[in-house]
C-alpha positions in Angstrom: -22.9 -2.2 -13.9 -21.8 -4.9 -16.2 -21.6 -8.4 -14.9 -18.8 -9.2 -17.2 -15.5 -9.9 -15.5 -12.2 -11.5 -16.4 -12.1 -15.2 -15.4 -8.5 -16.1 -14.4 -9.0 -19.8 -15.0 -11.3 -20.1 -18.1 -11.5 -18.1 -21.3 -14.8 -16.7 -22.7 -15.6 -20.0 -24.3 -15.2 -22.0 -21.1 -11.8 -23.5 -22.1 -9.2 -23.7 -19.3 -6.4 -21.2 -20.0 -3.0 -23.0 -20.8 -1.2 -22.0 -17.6 -4.1 -23.3 -15.5 -4.4 -26.7 -17.2 -2.2 -28.7 -14.7 -4.0 -27.1 -11.7 -7.4 -27.7 -13.2 -6.6 -31.4 -13.7 -5.6 -31.7 -10.0 -8.7 -29.8 -8.9 -11.0 -32.1 -10.8 -9.2 -35.2 -9.5 -9.4 -34.0 -5.8 -12.6 -35.0 -4.0 -14.7 -32.0 -2.9 -14.8 -33.4 0.6 -11.0 -33.1 0.9 -11.1 -29.5 -0.3 -13.8 -28.6 2.3 -11.8 -30.4 5.0 -8.6 -28.6 4.2 -10.4 -25.3 4.0 -11.7 -25.9 7.5 -8.2 -26.8 8.7 -6.9 -23.5 7.4 -9.6 -21.5 9.3 -8.7 -23.3 12.5 -5.0 -22.7 12.0 -5.5 -19.0 11.3 -7.7 -18.6 14.3 -5.1 -20.4 16.5 -2.2 -18.3 15.4 -4.2 -15.1 15.4 -3.7 -14.1 11.8 -6.3 -11.5 11.5 -6.8 -7.9 10.4 -9.4 -5.2 11.0 -11.4 -3.3 8.4 -12.4 0.3 9.0 -14.2 2.9 6.9 -17.8 1.9 6.7 -19.3 3.5 9.9 -22.7 2.1 9.1 -21.6 -1.5 9.1 -21.9 -3.7 12.2 -18.6 -5.2 11.3 -16.8 -1.9 11.6 -13.4 -2.5 13.2 -14.0 -6.2 13.9 -11.1 -8.6 13.5 -11.4 -10.9 10.5 -9.4 -13.9 9.3 -7.0 -13.2 6.4 -8.5 -13.9 3.0 -7.6 -17.4 1.9 -8.6 -19.1 -1.4 -7.8 -22.7 -2.4 -7.9 -21.5 -6.0 -4.6 -19.7 -6.6 -4.0 -16.7 -8.9 -1.4 -18.1 -11.3 0.7 -15.6 -13.2 2.9 -17.1 -15.9 6.6 -16.1 -15.9 6.4 -14.1 -19.1 3.5 -12.1 -17.8 5.2 -11.6 -14.5 8.3 -10.1 -16.2 6.1 -7.4 -17.8 4.5 -6.7 -14.4 7.9 -6.6 -12.7 9.3 -4.1 -15.2 6.2 -1.9 -15.0 6.2 -1.9 -11.2 9.9 -1.0 -11.0 9.4 1.8 -13.5 6.5 3.2 -11.5 8.2 3.1 -8.1 11.3 4.6 -9.6 9.3 7.5 -11.0 7.4 8.0 -7.7 10.7 8.2 -5.8 12.0 10.7 -8.3 8.9 12.8 -7.8 9.3 12.8 -4.1 12.9 13.9 -4.3 11.9 16.6 -6.7 9.0 18.1 -4.7 11.2 18.3 -1.6 14.0 19.9 -3.5 13.8 21.9 -6.8 10.2 21.2 -7.6 11.0 21.1 -11.4 7.9 19.2 -12.3 5.7 21.9 -10.7 7.7 24.7 -12.4 7.2 22.9 -15.8 3.5 22.9 -15.2 3.0 19.1 -15.5 1.2 19.0 -12.1 -0.7 21.9 -10.7 1.3 23.4 -7.9 -1.6 23.6 -5.5 -2.3 19.9 -5.9 1.1 19.2 -4.2 1.9 22.1 -1.9 -1.7 22.3 -0.5 -1.9 18.5 0.0 -2.4 17.4 3.6 0.4 14.8 3.1 3.0 17.3 1.8 5.5 17.9 4.7 7.4 21.2 4.4 9.6 19.9 7.2 11.2 17.6 4.6 12.3 20.4 2.2 16.0 20.1 1.4 16.6 16.9 3.3 18.8 14.4 1.4 17.6 10.9 2.4 20.1 8.0 2.0 20.4 6.9 -1.7 17.6 9.3 -2.6 15.1 6.6 -1.7 11.9 7.8 -0.1 9.6 4.8 -0.6 11.7 1.8 0.4 8.6 -0.4 0.5 5.7 0.2 -1.9 2.3 -1.5 -2.2 1.0 -1.1 -5.7 -2.6 -2.3 -6.1 -3.3 -3.9 -9.5 -6.6 -4.9 -11.2 -6.9 -7.1 -14.3 -9.2 -6.2 -17.2 -8.2 -9.0 -19.5 -5.4 -11.3 -20.6 -2.2 -9.4 -20.1 -4.2 -6.2 -19.2 -3.1 -5.0 -15.8 -4.0 -1.5 -14.4 -2.8 0.2 -11.4 -5.7 1.0 -9.0 -3.6 2.9 -6.5 -0.2 3.4 -5.0 0.6 2.9 -1.3 3.8 4.5 -0.1 3.1 5.7 3.5 3.0 2.5 5.6 2.2 -0.3 3.1 0.9 -3.5 4.7 -0.3 -6.9 3.8 2.8 -8.9 2.7 2.7 -11.1 5.8 -0.7 -12.4 4.8 0.6 -13.4 1.4 3.5 -15.3 3.0 1.2 -17.0 5.5 -1.3 -18.0 2.7 1.6 -19.6 0.8 2.8 -21.5 3.8 -0.8 -22.7 4.4 -1.1 -23.9 0.8 2.2 -25.8 1.1 1.0 -27.4 4.3 -2.4 -28.4 3.0 -1.4 -29.5 -0.5 2.3 -30.3 -0.7 1.8 -32.3 -3.9 1.1 -29.1 -5.8 4.5 -27.7 -5.0 6.3 -30.9 -5.7 4.8 -31.2 -9.2 4.9 -27.6 -10.3 7.5 -24.8 -10.5 6.2 -22.2 -8.1 8.3 -19.1 -7.4 9.1 -18.9 -3.7 8.0 -15.9 -1.5 9.4 -16.9 1.9 12.6 -15.1 1.3 10.9 -11.7 1.4 11.8 -10.9 5.1 15.5 -11.5 4.3 15.3 -9.2 1.2 13.5 -6.5 3.3 16.1 -6.6 6.0 19.0 -6.4 3.5 17.3 -3.4 1.8 16.8 -1.7 5.2 20.5 -2.2 6.1 21.7 -0.8 2.8 20.1 2.6 3.6 21.7 3.1 7.0 23.3 6.5 7.7 26.7 7.1 6.1 29.6 5.4 8.0 27.5 2.8 9.8 28.8 -0.6 8.9 26.7 -2.8 11.1 23.4 -1.0 11.5 20.8 -1.7 14.1 17.3 -2.0 12.5 14.1 -1.9 14.5 10.4 -2.0 13.5 8.3 0.8 15.1 4.7 -0.2 15.7 1.8 1.8 17.1 1.1 -1.2 19.4 -1.1 -4.2 19.8 -4.4 -2.4 19.0 -3.3 -1.6 15.5 -5.2 -3.5 12.8 -1.9 -4.8 11.2 -0.2 -5.7 14.5 0.1 -9.3 13.5 2.1 -8.3 10.5 4.4 -6.1 12.6 5.2 -8.9 15.0 5.5 -11.4 12.1 8.0 -9.3 10.1 10.1 -8.3 13.1 10.4 -12.0 14.1 11.2 -13.1 10.6 13.9 -10.4 10.2 15.3 -11.1 13.6 15.0 -7.4 14.7 13.4 -5.7 17.7 9.7 -4.8 17.6 9.5 -1.4 19.5 6.9 1.2 20.4 7.6 4.9 20.7 8.2 4.6 24.5 11.0 2.1 23.8 13.0 4.8 21.9 14.5 8.2 22.9 16.6 10.9 21.2 19.7 12.3 22.7 22.1 14.7 20.9 20.1 14.1 17.6 20.7 10.4 17.9 18.1 7.7 18.4 18.5 5.1 21.1 16.6 2.0 22.2 16.1 1.2 25.8 17.5 -2.3 26.6 18.4 -4.2 29.7 22.1 -3.7 28.9 21.6 0.1 28.6 20.9 2.4 25.6 21.6 1.0 22.2 21.9 3.3 19.1 19.3 2.7 16.4 20.3 3.4 12.8 17.2 2.4 10.7 13.6 2.5 11.7 11.1 0.5 9.7 8.1 2.5 10.8 4.6 1.3 10.7 3.3 4.6 12.2 1.7 7.5 10.2 3.6 10.8 9.9 1.3 12.6 12.2 2.2 10.4 15.2 5.9 10.0 14.7 7.2 13.0 16.7 5.0 15.1 19.0 7.5 17.9 18.9 7.0 18.3 15.1 3.6 16.9 14.2 0.6 16.0 16.4 1.4 17.3 19.9 -1.0 14.8 21.5 0.7 11.8 20.0 1.6 9.2 22.6 2.9 6.8 20.0 5.9 8.6 18.6 9.4 9.6 19.7 10.0 13.2 20.8 12.9 14.7 18.7 12.8 12.0 16.0 12.5 14.6 13.2 15.6 16.4 14.4 17.6 13.2 14.4 16.3 12.4 10.9 17.1 15.9 9.6 20.6 15.5 11.0 21.1 12.3 9.1 21.6 10.2 12.2 18.8 7.8 11.5 16.9 6.5 8.4 13.2 6.1 8.3 11.6 3.6 6.0 9.4 4.9 4.5 10.5 8.5 4.6 8.4 11.2 6.1 6.2 12.9 3.5 5.8 10.0 1.1 2.0 10.2 1.5 1.7 13.0 -1.0 2.8 10.7 -3.8 0.2 8.1 -3.2 -2.7 10.5 -2.6 -5.7 10.0 -4.8 -5.4 13.6 -6.2 -1.8 12.9 -7.4 -2.6 9.4 -8.9 -3.7 10.8 -12.3 -0.3 12.4 -12.8 1.9 9.3 -12.3 2.1 8.5 -16.1 3.3 12.1 -16.6 5.9 11.5 -13.8 7.2 8.5 -15.8 7.6 10.7 -18.9 9.1 13.6 -17.1 11.7 11.8 -14.9 12.5 8.7 -17.0 11.8 9.8 -20.5 9.6 6.7 -21.0 6.0 5.7 -21.4 4.3 3.9 -18.6 4.4 0.1 -18.9 1.4 -0.1 -16.5 -1.6 2.2 -17.1 -3.8 4.0 -14.7 -7.4 3.1 -14.8 -9.3 5.8 -16.8 -9.6 8.8 -14.7 -11.9 11.9 -14.8 -11.1 15.3 -13.3 -14.1 17.0 -12.0 -12.8 20.5 -12.6 -13.7 19.6 -16.2 -17.5 20.2 -16.8 -17.9 17.1 -19.0 -16.2 14.9 -16.4 -18.3 16.3 -13.6 -21.5 15.8 -15.6 -20.6 12.2 -16.4 -19.7 11.5 -12.7 -22.9 12.9 -11.3 -24.9 10.9 -13.8 -23.1 7.6 -12.9 -22.4 8.1 -9.2 -24.5 5.2 -8.0 -22.1 2.9 -10.0 -19.0 4.2 -8.3 -17.2 3.7 -5.0 -16.1 7.0 -3.6 -12.9 7.6 -1.6 -11.8 10.9 -0.1 -8.5 12.2 -1.2 -5.9 13.0 1.5 -7.0 9.7 3.0 -5.3 6.4 2.9 -6.3 3.1 1.2 -10.0 2.4 1.3 -10.9 4.5 4.3 -14.0 6.7 4.5 -16.0 5.6 1.5 -18.4 8.3 0.6 -20.7 6.8 -2.1 -21.8 3.2 -2.5 -23.3 1.2 -5.4 -27.0 0.6 -4.9 -27.8 3.8 -3.0 -30.6 6.1 -4.3 -29.1 8.2 -7.1 -30.3 11.5 -5.6 -28.8 10.5 -2.2 -25.5 9.6 -3.8 -25.6 12.8 -5.9 -25.4 14.8 -2.6 -22.5 12.9 -1.1 -19.5 14.9 -2.4 -20.5 18.4 -1.3 -22.5 18.1 2.0 -20.1 15.5 3.4 -16.8 16.6 2.0 -17.1 20.4 1.5 -14.2 21.0 3.9 -11.9 18.8 1.9 -13.5 19.6 -1.4 -12.1 16.4 -2.9 -13.1 12.7 -3.2 -12.1 9.9 -5.4 -14.3 7.2 -7.0 -13.7 3.8 -8.4 -15.9 1.3 -10.2 -14.5 -1.8 -12.0 -11.7 -0.4 -14.1 -12.9 3.2 -14.0 -11.6 5.7 -11.5 -13.1 9.1 -11.0 -11.4 11.8 -9.0 -14.0 14.1 -7.5 -12.2 17.4 -7.0 -12.9 21.1 -6.8 -16.7 20.5 -6.8 -17.6 22.5 -3.7 
């Protein structure tokens, strides 16, 4: 693989980029000892508060599932306002198209009838939920919160690496990192215009309240967590506390007469909006996994009756699946009549002989992800492995699914239909 990469702070000739000049001057004037001391203070503070996360997926690693401190870098990623406006427009466009796609596939399925996306790619997807067919969700919004992963390939060149629409996580770490920087280096924020981020929980709560069931004027919003052993539990507690809402587990809720209630010391209280941080499979043991101890029996019936709003909606996972990712630019054209402002990374479909040949020849350079999975779980191939061993990864290990997805730098390869 090429060692070339985009340096955020310096251009190819070693000159500081204009929007980094003021920060670079401050960094040069700040003693290295102070930087190191402040970095150690940050680690101690994160340890004390318990701001950690767990990483899963690499079963061969000794660090599998271990708690880690959140990533924190003294060097910020500075995005100029003009560049951010382009990103903002592109992200809004993309999420709008993804929501239109979700509404369509659970209603008339016009994009499938038009042949823009293979029908089997959607209807046979593990994340497609037939139970959602015909359900009209409030305001037509399926993905109330979206996590769009971006990579930069050059000045002004941003690419979408993947979309996260099921239970996106990570925003609390961004807020805590900003708070830490303000605490350690307040002079930076007094000298420079830095857009605030601390208002995010207020915006999130307001958005959740606006999608309450029809006729509910003062909705009760709760955050549903799998519990303290979940890798993102810190974020669940953080957001619930910041929004001033109850953090609940499945056992704290029950359904009666197709209405969701929360158990309280004053008696049952109706719940109108559930910000769920629980995967579809575990939401309702009467509708999905029968062995789930995390969900709420009867929740789907209340949802179908329009008595409660779930954010994000059930079934959003089909839109962020790796096998659907290559078709998002087509969604933008089909639903919005526009061209994508943000591009996908170049993507290869292995049902095409040339793409398959290229992938097998370059597999040691690629990181492989199984489709139907979420995020970066279950990596199948890794850079540095013997080419012959990597060549065998897709079929022997994923024959049942028949599909995996590869990424390397700004190249994405979707391994599908190869078994």
